[in-house]
Residue frames relative to the residue before (quaternion, step in Angstrom):
aa qw qx qy qz dx dy dz
M 1.0000 0.0000 0.0000 0.0000 0.00 0.00 0.00
A 0.5274 -0.6444 0.4534 0.3179 3.55 -1.08 0.71
T 0.4137 -0.6753 0.5437 0.2778 3.56 -1.18 0.52
P 0.6217 -0.5743 0.3693 0.3839 3.59 -1.10 0.63
A 0.4663 -0.6515 0.5238 0.2895 3.55 -1.09 0.74
P 0.5869 -0.6316 0.3729 0.3429 3.61 -1.03 0.68
N 0.7841 0.2901 -0.1539 0.5267 3.58 1.06 -0.65
V 0.2010 0.7903 -0.5487 0.1841 3.55 0.71 1.07
P 0.5482 -0.6098 0.4437 0.3615 3.59 -1.16 0.44
Y 0.7703 0.4072 -0.2703 0.4096 3.52 -1.37 -0.05
T 0.6031 0.5740 -0.3736 0.4088 3.61 1.04 0.60
N 0.6175 0.5359 -0.3562 0.4524 3.60 1.20 0.25
G 0.7394 0.4240 -0.2932 0.4332 3.53 -1.20 0.48
P 0.7482 -0.4486 0.2735 0.4050 3.56 -1.35 0.17
A 0.6909 0.4844 -0.2883 0.4526 3.61 1.12 -0.52
S 0.3785 0.7777 -0.4568 0.2078 3.58 1.28 -0.03
E 0.6438 0.5343 -0.3405 0.4291 3.61 0.96 -0.77
Q 0.6543 0.5034 -0.3148 0.4683 3.57 0.97 -0.81
I 0.6363 0.5196 -0.3215 0.4709 3.58 0.98 -0.84
S 0.6527 0.5164 -0.3046 0.4632 3.55 0.96 -0.90
N 0.6339 0.5334 -0.3306 0.4521 3.60 0.99 -0.79
I 0.6455 0.5135 -0.3181 0.4674 3.56 1.00 -0.84
R 0.6534 0.5190 -0.3105 0.4553 3.57 0.91 -0.91
Q 0.6912 0.4809 -0.2828 0.4594 3.57 0.87 -0.96
T 0.6375 0.5132 -0.3296 0.4707 3.58 1.05 -0.69
L 0.6128 0.5333 -0.3372 0.4758 3.57 1.07 -0.70
L 0.6530 0.5163 -0.3116 0.4582 3.57 0.95 -0.88
M 0.6492 0.5110 -0.3125 0.4687 3.56 0.96 -0.86
M 0.6536 0.5147 -0.3024 0.4652 3.55 0.97 -0.90
A 0.6573 0.5079 -0.3078 0.4640 3.58 0.94 -0.86
S 0.6421 0.5267 -0.3184 0.4570 3.57 1.00 -0.83
L 0.6755 0.4853 -0.2914 0.4725 3.58 0.95 -0.86
A 0.6386 0.5191 -0.3303 0.4621 3.58 0.99 -0.81
N 0.6469 0.5126 -0.3096 0.4722 3.57 1.00 -0.85
R 0.6458 0.5171 -0.3132 0.4663 3.58 0.99 -0.85
N 0.6781 0.4951 -0.3055 0.4492 3.59 0.85 -0.91
L 0.6293 0.5248 -0.3348 0.4653 3.56 1.04 -0.75
A 0.6614 0.5000 -0.3029 0.4699 3.58 0.94 -0.88
L 0.6675 0.4944 -0.2989 0.4698 3.59 0.97 -0.84
G 0.6199 0.5440 -0.3378 0.4535 3.57 1.04 -0.76
M 0.6692 0.4802 -0.2930 0.4855 3.56 1.01 -0.81
R 0.6217 0.5250 -0.3465 0.4667 3.59 1.02 -0.68
A 0.6268 0.5379 -0.3293 0.4574 3.56 1.01 -0.84
L 0.6613 0.5067 -0.2960 0.4671 3.56 1.03 -0.82
I 0.7246 0.4542 -0.2511 0.4534 3.56 0.75 -1.07
E 0.7541 0.3792 -0.2032 0.4962 3.58 0.95 -0.89
R 0.3426 -0.7633 0.4788 0.2662 3.57 1.36 -0.07
D 0.3472 0.7468 -0.4637 0.3265 3.52 0.98 1.04
E 0.2678 -0.8067 0.5075 0.1411 3.58 -0.24 1.26
K 0.6157 0.5442 -0.3549 0.4459 3.61 1.04 -0.66
L 0.6440 0.5092 -0.3140 0.4768 3.56 1.00 -0.81
A 0.6302 0.5322 -0.3268 0.4614 3.57 1.01 -0.80
A 0.6564 0.5103 -0.3087 0.4621 3.58 0.96 -0.84
S 0.6391 0.5335 -0.3337 0.4421 3.61 1.04 -0.71
V 0.6002 0.5590 -0.3572 0.4468 3.59 1.10 -0.66
E 0.6731 0.4897 -0.2932 0.4703 3.56 0.89 -0.92
A 0.6507 0.5353 -0.3166 0.4358 3.58 1.01 -0.80
E 0.7099 0.4656 -0.2580 0.4612 3.60 1.05 -0.74
D 0.4802 0.7008 -0.4299 0.3057 3.60 1.22 -0.28
S 0.6233 0.5723 -0.3469 0.4045 3.59 1.02 -0.77
Q 0.6025 0.5647 -0.3640 0.4307 3.60 1.08 -0.63
I 0.6494 0.5008 -0.3105 0.4808 3.57 1.03 -0.77
D 0.6054 0.5472 -0.3473 0.4620 3.58 1.05 -0.74
E 0.6643 0.5103 -0.3000 0.4563 3.57 0.95 -0.89
L 0.6461 0.5159 -0.3223 0.4611 3.58 1.02 -0.75
E 0.6059 0.5427 -0.3589 0.4578 3.60 1.05 -0.67
V 0.6472 0.5053 -0.3101 0.4792 3.58 0.97 -0.87
T 0.6343 0.5394 -0.3272 0.4468 3.58 0.99 -0.83
I 0.6596 0.5010 -0.3122 0.4651 3.58 0.92 -0.89
D 0.6356 0.5240 -0.3321 0.4596 3.59 0.93 -0.83
E 0.6661 0.4999 -0.3019 0.4639 3.58 0.96 -0.86
L 0.6477 0.5133 -0.3171 0.4652 3.59 0.99 -0.81
V 0.6479 0.5171 -0.3109 0.4649 3.58 0.99 -0.85
I 0.6682 0.4959 -0.3013 0.4656 3.58 0.86 -0.95
N 0.6626 0.5108 -0.3088 0.4524 3.57 0.91 -0.90
H 0.6585 0.5049 -0.3172 0.4592 3.58 0.96 -0.84
M 0.6699 0.4976 -0.3043 0.4594 3.58 0.89 -0.87
A 0.6888 0.4966 -0.2784 0.4489 3.57 1.06 -0.75
T 0.7748 0.3703 -0.1786 0.4803 3.59 1.06 -0.67
H 0.7480 0.2967 -0.2003 0.5588 3.60 1.26 -0.04
A 0.3526 -0.6841 0.5833 0.2598 3.52 -1.34 0.19
P 0.1214 -0.8593 0.4917 0.0718 3.57 0.41 1.23
V 0.4644 -0.6482 0.5266 0.2946 3.54 -1.15 0.69
A 0.7579 -0.4150 0.2450 0.4397 3.55 -1.31 0.19
T 0.6642 0.5051 -0.3228 0.4466 3.61 0.90 -0.87
D 0.6584 0.4953 -0.3113 0.4736 3.57 0.99 -0.78
C 0.6138 0.5404 -0.3455 0.4602 3.59 1.04 -0.71
R 0.6437 0.5080 -0.3196 0.4747 3.57 0.97 -0.83
F 0.6451 0.5239 -0.3268 0.4502 3.56 0.95 -0.85
M 0.6427 0.5228 -0.3263 0.4551 3.61 0.95 -0.84
L 0.6602 0.5052 -0.3022 0.4665 3.56 0.93 -0.93
V 0.6854 0.4887 -0.2796 0.4617 3.56 0.88 -0.99
A 0.6314 0.5433 -0.3368 0.4391 3.61 0.94 -0.84
S 0.6610 0.5043 -0.3057 0.4640 3.56 0.94 -0.88
K 0.6750 0.4904 -0.2951 0.4657 3.59 0.95 -0.87
I 0.6554 0.5113 -0.3176 0.4562 3.59 0.94 -0.85
S 0.6414 0.5201 -0.3378 0.4516 3.59 0.95 -0.81
S 0.6289 0.5257 -0.3294 0.4686 3.58 1.07 -0.71
D 0.6542 0.4990 -0.3125 0.4747 3.59 0.96 -0.82
L 0.6516 0.5139 -0.3199 0.4572 3.60 0.97 -0.81
E 0.6333 0.5247 -0.3313 0.4625 3.57 1.01 -0.77
R 0.6747 0.4851 -0.2942 0.4721 3.57 1.00 -0.80
I 0.5850 0.5476 -0.3693 0.4706 3.59 1.12 -0.56
A 0.6516 0.5062 -0.3051 0.4754 3.56 0.98 -0.86
D 0.6152 0.5394 -0.3418 0.4624 3.59 1.05 -0.71
Q 0.6558 0.5005 -0.3116 0.4715 3.58 0.98 -0.82
A 0.6117 0.5391 -0.3443 0.4654 3.59 1.07 -0.71
T 0.6421 0.5136 -0.3158 0.4736 3.58 1.02 -0.80
A 0.6417 0.5194 -0.3228 0.4628 3.58 0.99 -0.82
I 0.6301 0.5234 -0.3327 0.4673 3.59 1.02 -0.76
A 0.6444 0.5224 -0.3179 0.4592 3.57 0.97 -0.87
R 0.6541 0.5088 -0.3139 0.4634 3.59 0.97 -0.81
R 0.6524 0.4994 -0.3196 0.4721 3.59 0.97 -0.81
S 0.6149 0.5578 -0.3554 0.4295 3.59 1.04 -0.70
I 0.6184 0.5322 -0.3411 0.4669 3.59 1.06 -0.71
E 0.6593 0.4985 -0.3054 0.4729 3.59 0.97 -0.84
L 0.6655 0.5111 -0.3041 0.4511 3.58 0.97 -0.84
N 0.6093 0.5742 -0.3484 0.4214 3.59 1.13 -0.58
K 0.5915 0.6018 -0.3605 0.3975 3.58 1.22 -0.37
E 0.7599 0.2666 -0.1483 0.5740 3.58 1.29 -0.33
P 0.6331 -0.5160 0.3897 0.4254 3.61 -1.19 0.30
L 0.6260 -0.5438 0.4074 0.3826 3.54 -1.22 0.53
L 0.4244 -0.7291 0.4823 0.2360 3.59 -0.79 1.02
K 0.7824 -0.1038 0.1355 0.5989 3.56 0.92 -0.99
P 0.6206 -0.5222 0.4012 0.4257 3.60 -1.15 0.38
L 0.3813 -0.7248 0.5279 0.2248 3.55 -0.95 0.89
I 0.1036 0.7985 -0.5767 0.1377 3.54 -0.22 1.34
D 0.7265 0.4421 -0.2475 0.4643 3.58 0.72 -1.10
I 0.6703 0.5146 -0.3126 0.4338 3.59 0.88 -0.89
P 0.6608 0.4708 -0.3338 0.4798 3.66 0.85 -0.73
R 0.6113 0.5401 -0.3533 0.4581 3.59 1.10 -0.64
M 0.6315 0.5175 -0.3260 0.4766 3.58 0.98 -0.81
A 0.6637 0.5103 -0.3024 0.4557 3.58 0.94 -0.90
E 0.6282 0.5450 -0.3299 0.4466 3.57 1.01 -0.83
I 0.6665 0.4886 -0.2994 0.4769 3.58 0.93 -0.90
A 0.6750 0.5067 -0.2961 0.4472 3.58 0.87 -0.97
E 0.6510 0.5071 -0.3193 0.4659 3.59 0.95 -0.84
G 0.6426 0.5137 -0.3177 0.4714 3.59 1.03 -0.78
M 0.6255 0.5339 -0.3296 0.4637 3.57 1.06 -0.76
L 0.6544 0.5117 -0.3140 0.4598 3.57 0.98 -0.84
R 0.6696 0.4954 -0.3081 0.4596 3.58 0.83 -0.94
D 0.7038 0.4737 -0.2757 0.4520 3.58 0.85 -0.94
S 0.6231 0.5364 -0.3578 0.4429 3.59 1.04 -0.64
I 0.6574 0.4791 -0.3136 0.4898 3.60 1.04 -0.70
T 0.6040 0.5353 -0.3491 0.4762 3.58 1.08 -0.67
A 0.6348 0.5289 -0.3240 0.4608 3.58 0.99 -0.83
L 0.6461 0.5194 -0.3136 0.4631 3.57 1.04 -0.76
I 0.7489 0.4320 -0.2278 0.4480 3.55 0.71 -1.10
D 0.7655 0.3708 -0.1913 0.4898 3.57 0.95 -0.87
R 0.4337 -0.7277 0.4399 0.2980 3.57 1.31 0.25
K 0.4155 0.6993 -0.4698 0.3429 3.57 0.72 1.11
P 0.0836 -0.8346 0.5432 0.0371 3.59 0.36 1.17
E 0.5777 0.5772 -0.3856 0.4296 3.61 1.15 -0.49
L 0.6077 0.5299 -0.3418 0.4828 3.60 1.16 -0.58
A 0.6013 0.5680 -0.3485 0.4409 3.56 1.08 -0.73
Q 0.6460 0.5198 -0.3229 0.4562 3.59 0.95 -0.82
E 0.6558 0.5082 -0.3125 0.4626 3.59 1.01 -0.78
I 0.6155 0.5566 -0.3390 0.4432 3.59 1.06 -0.76
V 0.6180 0.5698 -0.3430 0.4193 3.57 0.95 -0.87
K 0.6533 0.5354 -0.3176 0.4309 3.59 0.98 -0.81
R 0.6248 0.5723 -0.3439 0.4048 3.61 1.08 -0.68
D 0.5350 0.6428 -0.4025 0.3722 3.58 1.16 -0.48
K 0.6166 0.5606 -0.3418 0.4344 3.59 1.06 -0.72
E 0.6257 0.5384 -0.3413 0.4496 3.60 1.06 -0.71
V 0.6469 0.5025 -0.3146 0.4796 3.57 0.99 -0.81
D 0.6299 0.5343 -0.3300 0.4570 3.60 0.97 -0.83
A 0.6663 0.5143 -0.3068 0.4443 3.58 0.92 -0.90
I 0.6523 0.4996 -0.3155 0.4747 3.59 0.95 -0.84
N 0.6360 0.5414 -0.3235 0.4447 3.56 0.99 -0.85
K 0.6713 0.4970 -0.2992 0.4614 3.59 0.91 -0.87
Q 0.6511 0.5110 -0.3113 0.4670 3.56 0.98 -0.86
L 0.6663 0.4995 -0.2993 0.4659 3.57 0.95 -0.87
A 0.6189 0.5455 -0.3418 0.4500 3.58 1.02 -0.76
R 0.6423 0.5130 -0.3174 0.4729 3.59 1.01 -0.80
E 0.6637 0.5132 -0.3009 0.4534 3.57 0.94 -0.91
L 0.6900 0.4757 -0.2826 0.4666 3.58 0.89 -0.91
T 0.5923 0.5515 -0.3596 0.4645 3.58 1.12 -0.59
C 0.6324 0.5269 -0.3245 0.4661 3.58 1.02 -0.78
F 0.6093 0.5471 -0.3479 0.4565 3.58 1.01 -0.78
M 0.6989 0.4908 -0.2742 0.4421 3.56 0.83 -1.02
L 0.6655 0.5039 -0.3035 0.4594 3.57 1.02 -0.80
E 0.7083 0.4709 -0.2579 0.4583 3.55 1.00 -0.82
D 0.8088 0.0531 0.0083 0.5857 3.59 1.07 -0.71
P 0.3313 -0.7885 0.4850 0.1825 3.62 -0.22 1.25
T 0.5861 0.5868 -0.3835 0.4064 3.63 1.14 -0.42
T 0.6497 0.5184 -0.3193 0.4552 3.60 1.22 -0.28
I 0.4180 0.7621 -0.4446 0.2163 3.60 1.23 -0.27
T 0.6760 0.4990 -0.3168 0.4400 3.60 0.78 -0.97
R 0.6882 0.4720 -0.2896 0.4687 3.58 0.84 -0.95
A 0.6553 0.5163 -0.3171 0.4511 3.58 0.95 -0.84
L 0.6506 0.5087 -0.3167 0.4665 3.57 0.99 -0.80
N 0.6501 0.5115 -0.3222 0.4604 3.59 0.97 -0.80
L 0.6536 0.4905 -0.3125 0.4843 3.58 1.01 -0.76
T 0.6079 0.5446 -0.3471 0.4620 3.58 1.09 -0.68
I 0.6468 0.5134 -0.3138 0.4686 3.57 1.01 -0.84
V 0.6330 0.5260 -0.3322 0.4608 3.60 0.97 -0.84
A 0.6633 0.5015 -0.3038 0.4649 3.59 0.90 -0.92
R 0.6465 0.5117 -0.3163 0.4693 3.57 1.01 -0.81
C 0.6097 0.5455 -0.3455 0.4597 3.59 1.07 -0.72
L 0.6807 0.4807 -0.2881 0.4718 3.57 0.93 -0.90
E 0.6059 0.5395 -0.3502 0.4681 3.58 1.09 -0.65
R 0.6689 0.4851 -0.2948 0.4799 3.56 1.04 -0.77
V 0.5828 0.5540 -0.3682 0.4667 3.58 1.10 -0.65
A 0.6594 0.5008 -0.3063 0.4697 3.58 0.90 -0.91
D 0.6167 0.5416 -0.3425 0.4572 3.58 1.04 -0.73
H 0.6740 0.4865 -0.2947 0.4713 3.58 0.93 -0.89
C 0.6242 0.5203 -0.3367 0.4757 3.59 1.06 -0.70
K 0.6169 0.5286 -0.3294 0.4812 3.55 1.07 -0.76
N 0.6248 0.5365 -0.3345 0.4582 3.58 0.98 -0.82
I 0.6546 0.5138 -0.3167 0.4551 3.57 0.90 -0.93
A 0.6493 0.5190 -0.3183 0.4558 3.58 0.93 -0.88
E 0.6586 0.5018 -0.3039 0.4713 3.57 0.97 -0.84
E 0.6395 0.5182 -0.3195 0.4695 3.58 1.06 -0.71
V 0.6228 0.5290 -0.3323 0.4710 3.57 1.07 -0.75
Y 0.6381 0.5199 -0.3278 0.4637 3.58 0.96 -0.84
Y 0.6482 0.5122 -0.3117 0.4694 3.57 0.98 -0.85
L 0.6176 0.5688 -0.3434 0.4208 3.57 0.98 -0.84
Y 0.7961 0.3512 -0.1694 0.4628 3.57 0.75 -1.02
H 0.7773 0.3100 -0.1826 0.5161 3.61 1.14 -0.45
A 0.3260 -0.7585 0.4946 0.2716 3.60 1.28 -0.23
V 0.5467 0.5631 -0.4040 0.4698 3.56 1.12 0.79
D 0.2930 -0.7602 0.5593 0.1530 3.55 -0.83 1.04
I 0.0749 -0.8280 0.5556 0.0118 3.60 -0.48 1.17
R 0.3240 0.7962 -0.4740 0.1907 3.60 1.23 0.21
H 0.8145 0.2735 -0.1140 0.4988 3.57 0.89 -0.88
E 0.3367 0.7366 -0.5149 0.2811 3.55 1.19 0.51
R 0.3819 -0.7128 0.5411 0.2309 3.56 -1.03 0.79
A 0.4899 -0.6476 0.4965 0.3067 3.51 -1.04 0.81
P 0.5186 -0.6470 0.4545 0.3254 3.62 -1.01 0.76
């Protein structure tokens, strides 16, 4: 994860410590979500049940951090009269923490599917799913960098990557459907792989949300529903 830039907003005045706490908690949450996603994929690729179990065990820590951020945001709003930029930051921080918590949930779901997949032989070489994970993990890292380093232009680029993940997911769904139609003994494995791909597609969606929230933070412009040219 990127380190905070020296001249970031929201660091002046009596509320600076609270703002800093929220930022640091977000960074910690993002780091843990990224770690869990990477571990969930390792559990899948390496067929490691112990690693999968560790992902599920660590999910509660991310849940606790989401609650902490909500409490910090509520306390700041209740005890200060934040200006417009600070209000945007509070709104964005709460939304980003929710997206990060859901990313961690998807990582846990991937870990659980990996345990189920280990019960049977590998259906097919894992090529598309790791590619989806690679893109999604990059989107997560870059979206947090965009937040910390004040790079809304990077946020716009991240949004475009979501389409690549969607395309891979659709292609993989077609391929796995063919497996199931041709050989009913593959249904369980194909369905589990479909769920994993869907989890990664949702991770990319949440990363896209974070990027859009970062853009709103720095430009006060909502780009969530803009149509691609």
